[in-house]
Backbone as a ProteinNet text record, in pm:
[ID]
protein_1_A
[PRIMARY]
MKKFLIALLMMAVVLVGVFAATSTGDATLIVTTKINALEPTFRLATDQVFDDLGGDAGTLSNAHVITADALLAGDESVTFFVKQISMSRSVKTYTLSATATDLVLYKYKNPSGGDVLVSATPHPATDAEKKFVVDHETVETFANGDLATAKATYGGDATTKTITYKGNAQQATEVAPVTVASFTCTWGQNENAVTGDYQATITLTIAST
[TERTIARY]
5783.6	5672.5	5697.5	5822.1	5856.6	5838	5878.4	5861.9	5714.2	5631.9	5488.4	5428.6	5470.8	5421.6	5466.5	5591.3	5642.5	5561.4	5527.2	5447.9	5309.8	5246.8	5114.6	5121.8	5225.9	5243.4	5260.9	5341.6	5362.7	5230.8	5149.5	5020.3	4926.4	4929.7	4845.4	4884.9	5015.1	5061.1	5015.8	5023.2	4979.6	4829.8	4748.7	4605	4569.2	4637.5	4613.4	4643.3	4750.1	4786	4681.7	4618	4517.3	4390.8	4344.9	4215	4219.2	4330.9	4338.3	4312.9	4230.5	4205.1	4327.4	4344.5	4456.2	4419.6	4516.4	4494.4	4467.3	4510.4	4491.2	4433.9	4382.2	4326.8	4180.1	4112.5	3971.9	3883.3	3761.4	3656.8	3535.3	3473.5	3363.2	3243.4	3126.5	3000.5	2912.1	2821	2728	2587.4	2514.2	2374.9	2288.7	2184.5	2095.2	1950.4	1868.5	1724.3	1658.3	1528	1454.5	1325.5	1288.7	1161	1074.6	966.2	880.7	795.4	761.5	673.5	534.8	470.6	334.6	254.9	160.3	87.6	-32	-61.2	-173.7	-307.9	-412.5	-549	-617.1	-714.8	-773	-925.3	-983	-1127.9	-1160.8	-1278.8	-1332.3	-1436.1	-1426.9	-1515.7	-1553.9	-1669.6	-1706.6	-1718.8	-1769.6	-1789.4	-1912.5	-1984.1	-2103.8	-2090.4	-2028.5	-2028.2	-1891.7	-1869.4	-1745.6	-1770.2	-1678.3	-1679.6	-1535.1	-1500.9	-1364.6	-1342.3	-1221.4	-1188.1	-1200	-1259	-1276	-1395.2	-1467.1	-1583.4	-1709.4	-1823.7	-1950.6	-1971.3	-2039	-2067.9	-2152.3	-2132.1	-2210.9	-2359.3	-2439.6	-2584.8	-2651.3	-2779.4	-2853.2	-2864.3	-2857.5	-2862.8	-2731.9	-2627.4	-2497	-2452.3	-2545	-2519.2	-2497.2	-2410	-2394.4	-2517.6	-2573.6	-2698.5	-2672.5	-2707.7	-2710.2	-2847.5	-2850.2	-2974.4	-3082.6	-3204.4	-3317.6	-3336.7	-3361	-3389.9	-3268.8	-3154	-3036.3	-2994.8	-3006.2	-2962.6	-3060.4	-3177.4	-3266.8	-3215	-3141.7	-3096.5	-2953.9	-2872.6	-2733	-2656.1	-2530.9	-2444.2	-2413.4	-2384.3	-2346	-2222.4	-2125.6	-2001.2	-1990.6	-1930.2	-1902.7	-1754.4	-1687.6	-1546.2	-1533.9	-1452.8	-1427.8	-1283	-1264	-1131.9	-1088.7	-964.3	-905	-821.9	-863.7	-800.2	-728.1	-607.8	-535.2	-583.1	-623.2	-684.6	-606.7	-484.5	-400.5	-255.8	-173.8	-31.7	32.1	129.6	199.1	349.7	419	564.5	593.1	557.4	553.4	655	696.5	778.5	708.5	581.3	507.5	457.3	425.6	358.7	211.4	124.4	-20.2	-74	-155.4	-213.6	-363.5	-412.1	-552.8	-621.7	-740	-825	-969.9	-1059.5	-1199.6	-1291.6	-1413.2	-1516.3	-1642.1	-1724.8	-1850.6	-1959.2	-2082.2	-2195.5	-2286.2	-2372.5	-2474.5	-2567.8	-2628	-2736.1	-2862.4	-2908.4	-3019.4	-3140.3	-3258	-3382.6	-3393.3	-3418.4	-3436.6	-3570.5	-3636.4	-3763.7	-3849.2	-3977.7	-4068.9	-4204.7	-4292.6	-4425.4	-4529.5	-4620.7	-4734.8	-4845	-4951	-5056.7	-5115.9	-5113.4	-5169.1	-5066.1	-4944.9	-4841.5	-4753.1	-4770.6	-4686.9	-4554.1	-4453.6	-4321.6	-4320.1	-4257	-4242.4	-4093.9	-4039.2	-3900.7	-3892.5	-3798.8	-3779.9	-3744.2	-3671.6	-3633.1	-3754.1	-3865.3	-3987.4	-4081.4	-4097.4	-4185	-4114.8	-4060.9	-3989.2	-4077.1	-4014.8	-4085.2	-4103.1	-4215.9	-4242.1	-4165.9	-4097.6	-4027.4	-3909	-3854.9	-3738	-3615.1	-3514.1	-3391.6	-3329.7	-3334.2	-3275	-3342.6	-3470.5	-3545	-3527.6	-3451.1	-3438.7	-3295.4	-3213.5	-3075.5	-3011	-2908.1	-2817.7	-2680	-2623.5	-2502.7	-2378.2	-2291.9	-2166.3	-2065.6	-1978.2	-1884.5	-1786.5	-1738.3	-1645.3	-1676	-1704	-1726.1	-1596.7	-1485.2	-1353.9	-1303.9	-1285.4	-1251	-1119.5	-1120.2	-1002.6	-966.9	-992.7	-971.4	-888.8	-810.9	-732	-631.2	-619.7	-523.8	-444.7	-323.6	-241.3	-308.6	-273.2	-324.6	-222.8	-224.1	-146.8	-22	18.7	139.9	261.8	348.6	468.4	567.6	653.9	753.8	851	867.2	953.8	890.6	759.3	685.9	654.8	626.2	581.5	602.1	603.6	616.3	490.3	433.2	316.4	360.1	282.8	310	181.3	195	77	18.6	-112.4	-179.3	-318.8	-403.3	-536	-629.8	-593.3	-675.1	-628.3	-497.8	-438.8	-332.4	-364.5	-271.7	-188.6	-57.7	28.6	87.5	103.7	164.2	270.1	395.6	505	553.6	528.9	573	723.2	786.6	932.1	982.7	892.3	935.7	936.2	924.4	919.4	774.8	758	625.2	536	415.1	311.1	198.9	185.1	84.7	-54.1	-148.7	-287.5	-376.4	-494.8	-593.3	-730.4	-829.3	-965.6	-1014.7	-970.1	-1011.7	-936.6	-810.8	-728.1	-669.6	-753.9	-705.4	-623.7	-549.3	-471.3	-522.7	-554.5	-600.3	-480.3	-481.9	-370.2	-397.4	-523.5	-560.8	-706.5	-749.9	-891	-928.9	-1057.5	-1107.5	-1249.8	-1294	-1425.7	-1506.2	-1633.1	-1726.4	-1836	-1872	-1973.5	-2085.2	-2208.1	-2325.2	-2392.6	-2431.9	-2482.1	-2629	-2663.3	-2801.2	-2893.9	-3015.4	-3120.1	-3253.4	-3295.5	-3419.8	-3543.1	-3525.5	-3638.2	-3648.2	-3570.9	-3571.4	-3707.7	-3749.5	-3879.9	-3869.9	-3985.6	-3993.7	-3952	-3872	-3831.6	-3696.7	-3646	-3517.7	-3413.7	-3292.5	-3184.8	-3064.5	-2985	-2862.4	-2751	-2627.7	-2507.3	-2411.8	-2315.9	-2217.1	-2077.3	-1998.6	-1857.5	-1775.9	-1685.5	-1602.5	-1456	-1391.8	-1248	-1174.3	-1069.4	-987.6	-844.6	-787.9	-648.8	-572.4	-462.4	-374.4	-234.5	-154.3	-19.8	83.2	204.6	316.2	439.8
-3934.4	-3863.1	-3712.8	-3676.2	-3534.3	-3475.4	-3553.4	-3503.6	-3487.2	-3577.3	-3569.6	-3444.5	-3414.4	-3293.4	-3167.8	-3170.1	-3054.1	-3032.4	-3141.6	-3130.6	-3073.4	-3121.5	-3067.4	-2918.9	-2876.9	-2736.2	-2650.9	-2700.5	-2626.3	-2615.3	-2722.5	-2718.8	-2617.5	-2611.5	-2515.3	-2372.9	-2346.6	-2211.9	-2174.4	-2271.3	-2245.4	-2214.2	-2293.9	-2272.1	-2136.6	-2098	-1965.6	-1857.8	-1876.5	-1779	-1769.7	-1883	-1883.7	-1812.5	-1835.4	-1785.4	-1654	-1606.7	-1483.3	-1362.7	-1262.8	-1139.2	-1050.4	-970	-875.8	-753.7	-679.2	-562.7	-435.9	-430.9	-310.5	-347.9	-246.6	-270.6	-232.6	-279.3	-246.6	-368.9	-346.3	-449.3	-392.1	-470.7	-421.3	-513.9	-455.7	-527.1	-457.2	-529	-472.9	-475.4	-364.9	-355.3	-345.5	-425.6	-420.6	-404.7	-356.3	-353.6	-364.8	-369.3	-386.8	-306.6	-245.6	-178	-262.5	-315.1	-400.7	-320.7	-382.8	-319.1	-299	-192.8	-162.5	-129.8	-217.6	-201	-106.6	-27.4	66.7	-4.1	61.1	18.1	128.7	87.8	179.9	182.4	288.7	298.2	361.3	327.7	388.1	490.7	611.3	718.5	809.8	873.5	987.8	1106.9	1216.5	1330.6	1313.2	1199	1174.1	1054.3	946.3	820.4	753.7	647.7	570.3	427.6	339.3	200.5	154	91.6	44.1	-91.6	-114.5	-245.9	-349.8	-462.6	-568.1	-546.9	-436.5	-409.5	-470.2	-425.4	-473.9	-424.3	-503.6	-463.2	-336.7	-255.4	-133.5	-163.3	-78.6	-96.4	29.7	17.7	132.8	243.9	207.2	309.7	386.6	336.6	401.5	427.4	480.3	499	646.4	670.5	805.5	835.8	953.5	988.8	1092.3	1057.5	1153.5	1221.1	1350.1	1427	1369.2	1358.1	1303.6	1379	1304	1354.7	1416.7	1422.6	1484.5	1409.8	1278.4	1198.6	1204.3	1263.3	1288.2	1403.7	1493.8	1615.8	1606.7	1519.6	1511.9	1405.6	1384.9	1288.6	1335.5	1239.1	1271	1190.1	1257.3	1194.2	1195.2	1090	1079.6	1047.9	1122.5	1097.8	1013.4	910.4	819.1	835.4	833.9	852.9	727.2	684.9	576.5	642.4	621.7	691.7	594.3	633	558.3	609.4	516.1	557.6	508.5	460	420.3	448.9	464.5	488.9	367.9	393.3	282.1	304.2	192.8	192.2	69.9	82.6	-31.3	-16.4	-129.9	-130.5	-209.3	-240.1	-317.4	-228.8	-295.5	-229.9	-269.5	-169.6	-192.7	-161.8	-252.6	-237.2	-215.6	-106.4	-68.1	-84.2	-144.5	-151.7	-141.8	-113.8	-96.2	-127.9	-167.3	-191.2	-114.8	-86.1	-14.4	-78	-70	-122.6	-8.5	-39	57.8	85.4	203.2	233.1	167.4	64.8	-17	-4.4	-0.7	6.1	-115.2	-86.9	-198.9	-190.6	-73.7	-57.5	45.7	21.6	115.9	111.8	205.9	214.4	144.5	75.2	19.8	125.8	101.7	203.7	254.5	174.2	219.3	288.7	305.6	377.8	291	160.4	72.2	41.8	11.1	-22.5	-164.4	-179.7	-311.4	-332.8	-441.9	-475.9	-545.6	-500.5	-561.2	-708.9	-742.6	-881.5	-971.7	-912.4	-990.3	-982.4	-861.5	-841.3	-750	-805.3	-723.1	-612.9	-498.8	-387	-418.1	-383.2	-418	-335.2	-227.9	-142.7	-217.5	-161.8	-221.2	-203.9	-286.2	-275.8	-136.9	-79	52.6	160.6	139.9	238.8	218.7	116.1	82.2	92.3	172.9	187.2	314.2	355.1	461.9	396	403	326.6	397.5	322.1	375.7	384.7	484.5	506	390.4	332.8	219.5	123.5	-1.1	-100.2	-132	-133.2	-138.1	4.6	51.9	192.8	225.6	336	378.2	523.1	564.9	706.1	724.2	621.5	635.1	749	826	935.9	925	980.2	980.3	1058.6	1022.1	1091.9	1187.8	1200.4	1303.8	1252.1	1127.7	1077	1147.7	1197.7	1268.8	1170.6	1220.4	1134.2	1075.5	1139	1084.1	964.3	950.3	843.2	725.3	753.6	646.5	687.2	586.7	607.2	555.4	637.3	596.2	533.7	435	370.8	318.7	226.4	173.1	273.6	265.7	355.4	387.7	443.9	487.4	371.7	251.3	133.2	58.4	48.7	-20.5	69.1	130.6	221.8	144.2	167.6	105.4	212.3	174.1	261.3	179.3	220.2	150.9	237.8	191.9	265.9	248.9	348.5	349.7	313.6	272.8	223	324.8	452.9	552.3	574.9	639	650.3	744.4	697.4	780.8	792.9	911.8	934.7	942.4	870.6	876.3	815.6	870.2	817.1	823.1	762	771.2	915.4	990.4	1130.9	1217.5	1181.9	1257.8	1163.3	1111.6	1018.7	1090.3	1012.9	1065.9	1003.2	1086	1034.9	979.7	848.8	787.6	772.5	779.5	773.5	815.2	838.8	871.7	823.4	812.3	780.5	832.5	848	904.2	809	792.9	715.8	809.6	794.7	879.7	793.2	829.9	761.2	851.9	790.5	868.5	906.1	1016.8	1066.3	964.1	952.7	871.3	940.2	1020.2	1096.6	1008	881.7	789	692.9	717.7	627.7	628.5	509.9	498.1	546.6	578.1	620.4	506.3	539.5	438.9	470.9	377.4	392.1	302.7	357.1	288.9	271.5	170.1	152.7	95.9	131.7	78.1	36.6	-45.9	-92	-58.1	-0.7	28.3	-64.7	-140.3	-232.5	-197.1	-164	-135.7	-261.4	-298.7	-413.4	-366.8	-404.8	-370.6	-497.8	-516.6	-630.1	-577.6	-659.5	-616.6	-723.2	-678.7	-769.3	-719.1
4792.4	4853.5	4851.7	4879.1	4880	4740.3	4636.7	4500.2	4466.1	4517.2	4490.9	4553.6	4678.2	4745.8	4674.3	4627.8	4554.7	4426.5	4357.9	4235.2	4263.5	4372.6	4408.8	4439.6	4508.4	4543.7	4418.3	4327.2	4202.9	4123.5	4122.1	4052.1	4115.8	4248.1	4319.9	4285.6	4274.9	4239.2	4098.8	4007.2	3870.2	3865	3937.6	3939.5	3997.7	4103.9	4162.9	4060.6	3983.9	3881.8	3772.3	3742.1	3636.5	3678.8	3802.6	3846.9	3924	3958.5	4036.8	3947.9	3996	3922.8	3929.1	3822.6	3824.2	3907.5	3948.3	4034.7	3956.4	3829.9	3748.7	3612.8	3539.1	3406.4	3399.2	3298.9	3274.8	3290.2	3338.2	3339.8	3267.4	3182.6	3100	3106.9	3130.4	3121.5	3018.4	2960.7	2863.4	2921.2	2906.8	2949.2	2823.1	2813.8	2697.9	2741.6	2651.3	2671.8	2535.3	2532.5	2408.1	2412.9	2302.1	2288.9	2195.4	2246.8	2167.2	2068.4	1959	1860.9	1921.7	1879.3	1922.6	1797.5	1763.4	1638.6	1655.9	1553.2	1561.3	1547.6	1592.9	1565.2	1484.9	1403	1306.7	1316.3	1259.7	1244.8	1109.9	1059.4	937.7	978.9	923.5	968.7	852.9	868.2	785	879.5	829.2	918.7	1006.7	991.5	1071.8	1165.9	1118.9	1193.3	1182.4	1265.2	1254	1300.1	1260	1305	1315.5	1428.9	1450.8	1385.9	1335.7	1282.3	1392.3	1356.8	1455.6	1545.4	1526.9	1610.1	1550	1600.2	1547.6	1404.8	1325.5	1187.9	1187	1083.4	1073.2	1063.6	1124.6	1124.6	1072.7	1038.1	987.5	1091.3	1219	1323.1	1332.7	1264.4	1265.8	1122	1041.6	899	865.7	769.8	714.3	628.4	645.6	577.3	467.8	346.7	236.4	237.8	223.1	231.9	140.5	193.3	118.1	-13.3	-117.6	-252.2	-322.4	-255.4	-318.9	-444.8	-443.4	-557.7	-675.5	-655.8	-768.6	-853.5	-789.2	-856.5	-909.9	-852.5	-897	-822.2	-861.8	-794.6	-652.5	-565.5	-427.9	-390.5	-329	-285.5	-133.9	-80.3	63.4	80.3	166.4	195.3	320.7	310.1	421.4	466.8	597.9	656	730.3	707	785.6	894	1019.5	1130.9	1223.7	1264.8	1367.7	1502.8	1590.9	1717.8	1839.2	1819.1	1932.1	1897.1	2000.7	1979.1	1911.7	1825.7	1759.7	1764.4	1751.7	1734.3	1647.6	1520.4	1429.9	1317.8	1262.5	1141.9	1031.3	1051.1	952.4	838.2	727.7	616.4	619.5	622.5	622.3	482.2	430.4	297.8	310.9	252.4	263.3	129	131.9	13.4	59.8	-32.1	6.7	-110.4	-77.2	-177.9	-138.8	-237.9	-216.1	-301.2	-254.3	-330.2	-375.2	-470.7	-510.6	-392.8	-393.6	-299.3	-353.8	-283	-333.1	-240.4	-300.3	-223.4	-130.1	-1.4	92	166.9	160.6	231.3	158.7	149.8	85.2	155.8	120.5	182.3	94.7	161.2	87.3	78.7	4.9	-12	118.7	224	351.1	439	387.5	462.3	549.3	544.5	624.8	556.6	637.8	584.2	529.8	413.1	350.7	321.6	369.2	339.5	204.7	122.5	-8.3	5.2	111	132.1	153.7	200.7	222.8	103	48	-68.4	-167.3	-274.1	-371.4	-429	-456.8	-519.6	-668.1	-726.8	-867.4	-969.9	-928.4	-1024.8	-1086.3	-1194.2	-1258	-1169	-1193.8	-1114.9	-1125.6	-1245.3	-1266.7	-1183.5	-1149.9	-1071.7	-921.2	-884.8	-742.6	-691.5	-760.7	-712.8	-765.7	-692.6	-734.5	-748.6	-865.6	-897	-842.4	-773	-721.8	-836.4	-829.4	-940.8	-957.6	-846.8	-853.9	-739.7	-774.4	-669.2	-595.5	-667.3	-602.8	-593.5	-472.8	-451.8	-521.4	-596.6	-672	-641.9	-519.5	-485.5	-358.1	-317.7	-195.3	-207	-99.6	-92.5	37.5	36.4	157	268.3	390.7	507.5	564.9	696.7	764.9	835.8	812.1	876	816.6	904.3	858.8	798.5	709.8	646	747	861.1	965.1	1034.6	1021.7	1089.4	997.1	870.3	780.4	635.8	549.1	405.1	336.3	249	171.7	39.5	-3.7	-131.6	-191	-286.4	-351.6	-449.1	-465.9	-560.2	-509.1	-595	-552.8	-523	-568.5	-541.6	-418	-401.4	-286.2	-225.6	-114.5	-47.8	53.3	56.2	156.3	247.6	374.1	475	547.3	536.3	604.2	719.4	840.9	959.2	979.9	1040.8	1054.3	1193.4	1282.7	1412.4	1524.2	1490.2	1596.9	1640.2	1752.5	1812.7	1732.3	1704.4	1645	1746.3	1803	1904.7	1841	1899.7	1854.3	1962	1976.4	2070.9	2005.7	2069	2017.4	2020.5	2120.8	2132.1	2031.1	2004.7	1910	1805.6	1715.3	1613.2	1506.7	1430.1	1318.6	1189.6	1091.9	962.8	886.3	857.1	786.3	637.2	597.2	454.7	441.8	319.1	293.3	154.3	131.4	-2.8	-15.9	-140	-168.1	-256.5	-223.4	-306.6	-356.7	-482.7	-544.6	-600.7	-566.6	-620.3	-723.3	-834.7	-946.4	-933.2	-993.8	-997.6	-1062.6	-1008.8	-1071.9	-1046.9	-1142.4	-1125	-1134.5	-1173.7	-1184.4	-1066.1	-962.4	-847.4	-777.9	-733.5	-667	-522.4	-466.2	-326.4	-234.6	-133.1	-35.9	25.5	102.6	171.1	104	87.5	16.6	109.5	81.9	159.8	73.3	110.9	48.6	160.3	125.4	223.8	175.6	264.5	238.6	327.6	267.9	344.6	326.9	435.9	438.1	482.4	408.1	444.6	467.3	582.7	614.3	644.1	573.9	597	631.3	699.1	736.7	705.2	676.6	652.9	726.4
[MASK]
+++++++++++++++++++++++++++++++++++++++++++++++++++++++++++++++++++++++++++++++++++++++++++++++++++++++++++++++++++++++++++++++++++++++++++++++++++++++++++++++++++++++++++++++++++++++++++++++++++++++++++++++++

């Protein structure tokens, strides 16, 4: 029995030695945190109007207006701006592409001065007399915007522009947006165009990886 007690005592001393903290030396803990990615939001704009990605589709009440009769005298170009309208802290690559349509007659006057929609009653003129042809249906004029090299890297080409953000903060708001890219569409002169109202559609597509 005495030997058993002695063995228990020796085991207790060993355990105390194992679990007891030392009186001197260093103790180290690590503190960590994380900054989450913040993706930008964009809008398509001209010097007259704008539409945000994911917003309502563009309408005639929110259309860029080319001066009446200007296309009878010569070609007309419109510059479109892709603007960042929110702060970002992203490392994604955004790919921009766009398409444009001809300016096509959609409304004209009947002999009594009333409006007639082409969708309801087609105009009797030839197709060539009812449109102004866009220079490229697939936009081929993309140019770099104002993002600094410390914030993002531009790539791609004039048809497909890429923007790779570098993860640091890019300040932008709806009141103070940053132009990240631009492109221009040109519609050709047609001195034989019939009287009426014409419209074209510009569609910007942005994808990310």
